C-alpha positions as CSV (number, residue, x, y, z in Angstrom):
1,M,-10.4,-38.3,111.3
2,D,-8.0,-39.6,109.4
3,I,-4.9,-37.7,107.0
4,L,-5.6,-36.9,103.6
5,R,-3.6,-36.2,101.2
6,G,-4.6,-34.3,97.9
7,S,-4.5,-35.3,94.0
8,V,-2.6,-33.1,92.0
9,K,-2.7,-31.4,89.1
10,N,-0.5,-30.1,86.7
11,Y,-2.1,-28.2,84.1
12,L,0.2,-25.7,81.9
13,W,-1.3,-22.3,83.9
14,G,-0.1,-24.0,86.8
15,T,2.6,-22.6,89.1
16,T,6.4,-24.6,89.7
17,D,7.2,-24.3,92.9
18,R,4.2,-22.8,95.4
19,I,2.2,-25.6,95.8
20,P,5.6,-27.7,97.1
21,A,5.8,-24.7,99.0
22,L,2.8,-25.5,100.6
23,L,3.2,-28.8,101.2
24,G,6.8,-29.0,102.2
25,Q,7.9,-30.6,99.1
26,S,10.9,-29.8,96.6
27,P,9.7,-28.6,93.2
28,T,10.5,-30.9,90.4
29,G,10.1,-28.0,87.4
30,E,6.5,-29.5,86.4
31,P,3.6,-27.1,86.5
32,C,2.0,-28.1,89.9
33,A,-1.4,-26.3,89.5
34,E,-4.3,-27.5,91.7
35,Y,-4.4,-29.9,94.9
36,W,-7.6,-31.2,95.7
37,L,-9.5,-32.1,98.7
38,G,-12.1,-33.7,98.4
39,A,-13.5,-36.8,96.5
40,H,-14.3,-35.5,93.1
41,P,-13.7,-39.6,91.0
42,A,-12.2,-37.0,88.4
43,G,-9.0,-36.4,91.6
44,P,-10.6,-38.0,94.6
45,A,-8.3,-37.4,98.3
46,T,-7.2,-40.5,99.6
47,V,-7.2,-41.8,103.0
48,D,-4.7,-44.6,104.0
49,G,-4.2,-45.2,100.6
50,V,-8.0,-45.6,99.3
51,G,-9.5,-42.7,97.5
52,L,-12.0,-40.7,100.0
53,D,-15.2,-41.5,97.1
54,V,-14.2,-45.2,97.6
55,A,-14.4,-44.8,101.4
56,I,-17.1,-42.5,101.3
57,A,-19.0,-45.0,99.4
58,A,-18.2,-48.2,102.0
59,D,-19.2,-46.5,104.2
60,P,-22.0,-43.8,104.1
61,A,-22.3,-42.7,107.7
62,L,-19.2,-40.4,107.7
63,L,-21.4,-38.0,105.6
64,G,-23.9,-37.7,108.5
65,D,-27.9,-37.7,108.5
66,R,-27.9,-34.1,107.8
67,T,-25.5,-34.1,104.3
68,R,-26.9,-37.3,103.1
69,R,-30.9,-36.0,103.5
70,V,-29.3,-33.2,102.0
71,F,-26.6,-34.1,99.0
72,G,-27.4,-38.2,98.7
73,D,-24.2,-40.4,99.4
74,R,-21.8,-38.0,98.1
75,L,-19.3,-35.2,99.8
76,P,-20.8,-32.2,98.4
77,F,-17.6,-30.1,98.3
78,L,-14.1,-30.1,97.0
79,M,-11.6,-28.1,98.3
80,K,-8.3,-27.0,96.6
81,L,-5.0,-25.2,97.1
82,L,-5.1,-23.3,93.4
83,S,-1.4,-21.7,91.9
84,A,-2.0,-19.6,88.9
85,D,1.3,-18.7,86.8
86,R,-0.8,-16.9,83.7
87,A,-3.6,-16.9,83.0
88,L,-6.5,-19.7,83.1
89,S,-9.8,-20.1,80.7
90,L,-12.5,-17.5,80.4
91,Q,-15.2,-19.8,82.0
92,V,-18.5,-19.8,83.4
93,H,-20.5,-22.3,85.4
94,P,-23.8,-23.6,85.3
95,T,-26.1,-24.0,87.3
96,A,-27.6,-26.9,88.8
97,E,-30.9,-27.2,85.8
98,Q,-28.1,-26.7,83.3
99,A,-25.6,-28.7,84.5
100,R,-28.2,-31.9,85.0
101,D,-29.9,-31.0,81.5
102,G,-25.3,-30.6,79.8
103,F,-24.7,-33.2,81.7
104,A,-27.5,-35.4,79.9
105,R,-27.1,-34.2,77.0
106,E,-24.2,-35.4,75.9
107,N,-24.2,-38.0,78.0
108,A,-27.0,-39.7,75.1
109,A,-24.8,-38.5,72.8
110,G,-22.5,-40.8,73.7
111,V,-20.1,-38.6,74.2
112,P,-17.5,-40.3,76.6
113,L,-16.2,-38.8,80.5
114,T,-12.3,-38.8,79.4
115,D,-13.1,-36.6,76.2
116,P,-11.5,-33.9,75.8
117,T,-14.4,-32.4,73.7
118,R,-16.8,-32.6,76.5
119,T,-18.4,-29.8,78.4
120,Y,-20.7,-31.4,81.5
121,K,-18.3,-33.9,83.3
122,D,-21.0,-34.4,86.2
123,D,-24.3,-33.2,87.2
124,W,-23.8,-30.9,89.7
125,P,-23.4,-27.1,89.5
126,K,-20.1,-25.5,90.2
127,P,-20.5,-21.7,92.6
128,E,-17.4,-21.1,94.5
129,I,-14.6,-18.7,96.6
130,M,-11.7,-18.4,96.3
131,C,-9.9,-17.1,99.1
132,A,-6.2,-15.4,98.6
133,V,-2.9,-16.8,100.5
134,E,-0.8,-14.6,98.5
135,P,-1.9,-11.9,96.0
136,F,-4.4,-12.6,93.8
137,E,-5.6,-11.4,90.7
138,A,-8.9,-11.7,88.6
139,L,-11.5,-11.1,85.8
140,Y,-15.1,-10.7,87.2
141,G,-18.4,-10.2,85.6
142,F,-18.3,-7.5,83.0
143,R,-18.4,-3.7,83.3
144,A,-20.8,-1.0,82.4
145,P,-20.4,-1.2,78.6
146,E,-19.9,2.8,78.6
147,R,-17.2,1.9,80.7
148,S,-15.5,-0.7,78.1
149,A,-16.4,1.6,75.3
150,A,-14.4,4.4,76.9
151,V,-11.4,1.3,76.9
152,L,-11.9,1.0,73.3
153,R,-11.7,3.8,72.1
154,A,-8.3,5.7,73.7
155,L,-6.4,2.0,73.4
156,G,-7.7,1.1,70.0
157,G,-8.0,2.5,66.2
158,P,-11.2,2.0,63.4
159,L,-11.8,-1.5,65.2
160,A,-12.1,-0.4,68.0
161,A,-13.8,2.5,67.9
162,R,-16.9,0.7,65.9
163,L,-16.5,-2.3,68.8
164,A,-17.1,1.0,71.3
165,D,-20.3,2.1,69.2
166,T,-21.9,-0.9,69.1
167,L,-21.2,-1.7,72.5
168,E,-22.2,2.1,73.7
169,S,-25.7,1.7,70.7
170,G,-27.8,0.0,74.0
171,T,-29.1,-2.5,71.5
172,P,-31.3,-5.0,74.1
173,G,-28.7,-8.9,74.6
174,V,-26.3,-6.5,72.8
175,L,-23.3,-7.9,74.9
176,P,-24.0,-11.6,74.6
177,R,-23.9,-11.0,70.9
178,V,-20.7,-8.6,71.1
179,V,-18.0,-11.8,73.4
180,L,-19.9,-14.5,70.8
181,D,-18.4,-12.7,67.5
182,L,-15.4,-11.5,69.6
183,L,-15.0,-15.3,70.7
184,G,-15.5,-16.6,67.3
185,A,-13.1,-14.5,65.5
186,A,-10.8,-15.5,63.8
187,D,-9.1,-12.7,62.0
188,T,-6.7,-10.7,64.6
189,A,-7.5,-7.7,63.6
190,L,-8.7,-6.1,66.1
191,V,-6.7,-7.5,68.8
192,D,-3.2,-6.5,66.8
193,E,-5.3,-3.0,67.1
194,L,-5.5,-3.0,70.6
195,V,-1.8,-5.0,71.7
196,A,-0.1,-1.9,69.3
197,G,-2.0,1.0,71.4
198,A,-1.1,-0.8,74.9
199,A,3.1,-1.5,73.6
200,A,1.9,2.9,72.9
201,G,1.4,3.4,75.9
202,C,-2.2,4.9,74.7
203,G,-4.2,6.5,77.2
204,G,-1.4,7.9,79.5
205,D,-1.5,8.2,83.0
206,D,-4.7,7.4,83.2
207,P,-5.5,3.9,86.2
208,E,-8.6,2.8,84.3
209,L,-5.9,2.7,81.0
210,V,-3.0,1.7,82.7
211,Q,-4.6,-1.6,84.3
212,A,-6.1,-2.1,80.4
213,R,-2.4,-2.1,79.1
214,D,-1.6,-4.5,81.3
215,T,-4.3,-7.1,80.6
216,I,-3.4,-6.6,77.2
217,D,0.3,-7.4,77.4
218,L,-0.4,-10.0,79.9
219,L,-2.6,-12.1,77.9
220,G,-1.2,-11.6,75.1
221,R,2.7,-13.2,75.9
222,D,0.7,-15.8,76.6
223,Y,-2.4,-16.0,74.1
224,P,-1.2,-14.2,71.4
225,G,-3.7,-13.4,69.0
226,D,-6.7,-14.6,71.3
227,P,-9.5,-12.5,70.9
228,G,-10.3,-13.6,74.5
229,I,-7.9,-10.5,75.3
230,V,-10.4,-7.7,73.8
231,V,-13.2,-9.6,75.9
232,A,-11.1,-9.4,79.1
233,L,-11.2,-5.1,78.2
234,L,-15.4,-5.5,79.0
235,M,-14.3,-7.0,82.1
236,N,-13.5,-6.3,86.1
237,R,-10.4,-6.9,87.2
238,L,-9.0,-7.5,90.9
239,R,-6.4,-7.4,93.3
240,L,-7.2,-10.0,96.2
241,A,-4.6,-9.3,99.0
242,P,-4.2,-12.2,101.3
243,Y,-7.1,-13.6,103.5
244,E,-9.8,-11.6,101.3
245,A,-12.2,-14.0,99.0
246,L,-14.7,-13.2,96.3
247,Y,-17.9,-15.6,95.4
248,V,-18.6,-16.9,91.9
249,P,-21.5,-17.3,91.6
250,A,-23.3,-19.3,88.3
251,G,-23.5,-17.6,84.9
252,V,-20.4,-14.7,85.8
253,L,-18.2,-15.2,83.8
254,H,-14.4,-15.4,85.1
255,A,-10.5,-16.0,84.4
256,Y,-7.7,-16.5,87.5
257,L,-4.6,-13.9,86.6
258,S,-2.2,-15.1,88.8
259,G,-1.6,-16.1,92.8
260,T,-2.2,-18.8,95.0
261,G,-5.3,-19.0,97.1
262,V,-7.5,-21.8,99.3
263,E,-10.4,-22.6,95.7
264,V,-13.7,-24.1,97.6
265,M,-17.1,-25.5,95.2
266,A,-19.4,-27.6,94.3
267,S,-17.7,-31.4,94.4
268,S,-18.3,-30.8,90.3
269,D,-15.7,-30.3,87.9
270,N,-18.1,-28.3,84.5
271,V,-16.4,-25.9,83.7
272,V,-17.2,-24.1,80.3
273,R,-14.7,-22.4,78.4
274,G,-14.5,-19.4,75.8
275,G,-11.3,-18.5,75.3
276,L,-7.2,-18.2,76.3
277,T,-6.9,-21.2,76.7
278,A,-5.8,-24.7,74.7
279,K,-8.5,-27.5,76.1
280,H,-12.0,-28.1,74.7
281,I,-14.0,-24.3,74.4
282,D,-17.8,-23.7,74.1
283,R,-18.3,-20.5,72.5
284,D,-22.2,-20.9,71.9
285,G,-22.5,-23.0,75.7
286,L,-20.4,-20.4,77.4
287,V,-22.9,-17.1,76.0
288,A,-26.1,-19.5,76.8
289,L,-25.1,-19.3,80.3
290,V,-23.3,-16.3,80.7
291,D,-25.0,-13.7,83.1
292,P,-25.0,-10.0,81.1
293,R,-25.4,-7.7,83.1
294,P,-22.5,-5.4,84.3
295,C,-21.8,-5.9,88.0
296,A,-19.2,-5.2,90.5
297,P,-17.1,-7.5,92.5
298,V,-17.8,-7.7,96.0
299,L,-15.5,-9.1,98.3
300,V,-17.1,-12.1,100.4
301,P,-16.3,-10.0,104.4
302,A,-14.6,-12.4,107.0
303,E,-17.0,-13.0,109.7
304,D,-15.3,-13.2,113.1
305,V,-17.3,-15.9,115.0
306,G,-14.6,-15.6,117.9
307,A,-11.9,-17.3,119.5
308,G,-9.4,-16.7,116.6
309,I,-12.3,-18.3,114.0
310,R,-13.4,-16.2,110.3
311,R,-16.3,-17.5,108.9
312,Y,-17.1,-16.3,104.8
313,R,-20.4,-17.0,104.6
314,T,-21.8,-17.7,100.8
315,P,-25.2,-18.7,99.2
316,A,-24.4,-22.3,98.0
317,P,-25.5,-25.1,100.2
318,H,-23.1,-27.2,99.2
319,F,-19.7,-25.7,101.3
320,A,-18.5,-23.3,104.2
321,L,-15.3,-22.3,104.3
322,W,-13.8,-21.2,107.9
323,C,-10.0,-19.7,108.5
324,V,-8.8,-20.8,111.2
325,D,-5.4,-19.2,113.5
326,P,-6.2,-21.1,117.0
327,A,-2.9,-19.0,119.1
328,P,-2.1,-21.4,121.6
329,A,-6.4,-22.0,123.4
330,D,-7.8,-25.0,122.3
331,R,-11.1,-23.7,120.0
332,E,-13.3,-26.1,119.0
333,L,-14.0,-26.5,115.5
334,P,-17.2,-26.1,113.8
335,G,-19.7,-27.9,111.8
336,A,-19.9,-31.2,113.4
337,D,-22.6,-32.4,112.2
338,G,-21.1,-32.8,108.6
339,P,-17.9,-34.4,107.2
340,R,-15.0,-31.8,107.3
341,V,-11.4,-31.1,105.6
342,F,-8.7,-28.5,107.5
343,L,-6.0,-27.5,105.9
344,T,-3.0,-26.2,107.1
345,V,-1.5,-23.1,104.9
346,Q,0.6,-21.5,107.4
347,G,3.3,-23.2,110.6
348,G,1.7,-26.0,112.7
349,V,-1.4,-26.8,114.2
350,V,-2.5,-29.4,116.6
351,L,-5.5,-31.2,116.2
352,T,-7.4,-33.6,119.0
353,C,-10.4,-36.3,118.7
354,A,-11.1,-38.3,120.8
355,G,-7.9,-38.0,123.0
356,V,-5.9,-38.4,119.6
357,E,-3.5,-35.4,118.7
358,H,-2.0,-35.1,114.7
359,H,0.3,-32.3,114.7
360,L,-0.4,-30.8,111.1
361,D,2.6,-28.1,109.1
362,S,1.5,-26.5,106.4
363,G,0.4,-28.3,103.4
364,Q,-1.4,-30.7,105.8
365,A,-4.9,-31.9,106.0
366,V,-7.1,-34.2,107.3
367,F,-10.9,-35.2,106.3
368,I,-13.2,-35.3,109.7
369,A,-16.4,-38.0,109.7
370,A,-19.2,-35.8,110.8
371,G,-20.7,-35.7,114.8
372,E,-17.1,-36.4,115.5
373,R,-15.9,-32.8,118.5
374,V,-12.3,-31.8,116.9
375,V,-9.9,-29.0,118.6
376,V,-7.4,-27.0,117.2
377,R,-4.7,-25.2,118.7
378,G,-1.3,-23.4,117.7
379,E,0.1,-21.1,116.3
380,G,-1.2,-22.0,112.5
381,T,-3.7,-21.3,109.8
382,G,-5.4,-23.2,108.5
383,F,-8.7,-23.4,106.9
384,L,-11.9,-25.5,107.1
385,T,-14.6,-26.0,105.0
386,S,-17.7,-28.2,106.2
387,V,-20.9,-27.7,104.7
388,A,-23.6,-24.9,105.0
389,D,-26.1,-24.6,107.5
390,G,-29.1,-25.7,106.4
391,P,-32.2,-27.4,107.3
392,A,-31.0,-30.7,110.6
């Protein structure tokens, strides 16, 4: 078990204070969006000054036999702290097959990995779970077209009504075509119409329309004129309370709006963006991957497994996420047959392995090699990421 130091990502949408506060550091005034605790080459964490990717390459036995049989000599998950002050991009993630094909296609085209116009940074899928540490807001998947049409009619004018008619037409495949047309629109007239309706308070006190007006205001402030504002009105908006979690599989259109949480994903940086960003946008690629079926966001329940440990179970084979509130008594951490990362997010805990104690304050993390038995105690709260259960 070794102290793990993460890699900071200073994306423009990040908060300036929340991640430094969790890490016990003074803010610099620069946005601090993500803190990576993994071995992805785009931002490996370090152990004793050595990149975790380099350490694993030098000693793959750190991963354990089962992990190596299933995933090769690669840490299959990436754990992050994420803190958003403004909306992230409208985006989807690929399936495993789509990631392999996209990565190979861009390699064959000679697009450098460092090229900002590149979409596929690796050949892995990117299922992910977001667990809020503080209140967290997101857009997730499409709601029923008739609900979106009602919002558009209430907030907009003739252009919005025309779009509402299209959504209600029942034409097969209408939603992906609408999204592609909206994201490719150069004319801001529809956005301007909806922004004006929101400013005028159209729709009165109806809760859904109040929320829609807030979405327009929020996105219009940071991304004025962006057609992604209209796409956002076709989506579900939800708020996570602390320690509530949301799972995002491949193909689900989503955007995180604000808040701080622990995010765990397959070890990939593949993001296909369609709007609400200054980064590379691949509208055709997004629409080719997006799942157009309406869906209601379902939170991942925290399954109490006893001894102050709760598991957020997902279908992703690459990772499992646990929340640990150990209290004074020793609790053994699960997942010992594979590699693990433990991060403290509140208070302090003590981890003991082979008779050696590590005292972790908020924001401190460790990497635990396969086969190491670790017990935890203390009044703090932490998150543990391991490889999901699977065949031995």
